[in-house]
N, C-alpha and C positions, 0 to 999 in steps of 0.2 A: 425456554432458555430459557435463563435468568438476566434477569436487569443489575448496573450497580450491583452486583454480590449479591439479591434477594430474589426467589424468586419468582414471578408472573401469576393468578391466578390458573393463569389458559395452564401456566408448566406446572401451578397440582396436582392442577385435577388430574391431567394427561397422568409424569406420575400414576395415579390415589387408580385409577383406569387401567392403565396395563395390568404395574404391578397384582392389581386381587381383580382380575377378572369378573366380573355374576355374582360381588362380593356386596357392592354395596350399589344403593338405588342412590336417581340421582338428591336426592334430597341427600340422601348419605354424601354422597360430593362431595357436593356446596357444602354439610357442615362442616366436615372433613378440610377441607380449605381456606374455612371459615379459623373456625381452626389454630391451619398450622402457619395466615398470611396474618393472625393476629397475634405468633405466640403467645398460645396462650393454650398452657397445664394446667385442670383445675380437679376436689376432686369432684366439683357438685357440673359436673357437663352435660345429668341430668335435666338443674335445674336451665341451662343456659340453653341447652335443645327449645326447652316448653318457653322459654322466653321469645330466642327465635321462630319454632313455628306461627305463633302470635300474630307477629309482627309482617310474617308471611302475608297472614293470611286477613289483617288485615287491606293489605298493599291487593292482597287483589281483588280485593269490594268494591276497591277504589274502581 
């Protein structure tokens, strides 16, 4: 449910999963949610994804 006319992370994730069953992995949902939440539209999505994956790997090591 949107809060202050902005979608919440959980509402974005729910919409992605319910409208695209079995299409996305957990990482795909998180990445798409990040893009939507931050209103990112770019032709450099692969580079952004690599940077995000790298950051996640660093966090998991800690």
